[in-house]
Structure formats: structure tokens, C-alpha cells
C-alpha positions, 0 to 999 in steps of 0.5 A: 798253338794249340792246334799243332800236335806233338809230333808237328811241333817235334818236327817242326823243331828238327827243321829249325835246328836244321835250317834257322839261320839266326836272321829274321825270325818272321815267315819261317814256315815259308822256308820249309821245302813243299814235301816237308810242309805238307808232311807236317800238316798232313799230320794234322790238317786245320786251316790256320796250320800255316799261321799256327806253324809260324808262331811256333817257329817265332818261339823258338826263335825267341827261346833262343834270343833269351838264353845267356 
């Protein structure tokens, strides 16, 4: 996740807190609305942003599941 900036991570975390329903942890980036997705991606566009966003969102799910 070295490709994501601090700002991108913050926005992804905000989206996650507001939208994660506790279900499937995979392909969460596909659930982000186009306008929001583009706004986050345009902060630091890379060819692998989608994959990095998915990995980051999956790690947030893992953090939740780790808590007692």
C-alpha cells in the first residue's frame, strides 16, 4: 500500500466507516461511487490505484475482525 497517499487513505477510511456493511471484504473498491472514486484516485493517480484501494479496504476489514 505504499502507492496510496495519506490523503487517499483518509478518504478511503471515511468511505469505509460510512459504507461497510460487515459483509464480504473483497472488491470493496467496486462499491465506491464513481465521483468519490475519481476524487480519491485523482489525488495521486497510478495504474494500480484500484488494486491498492482494494487491499487497503481489505486491511481495514481485517482490523475490525481482529478486535475482541
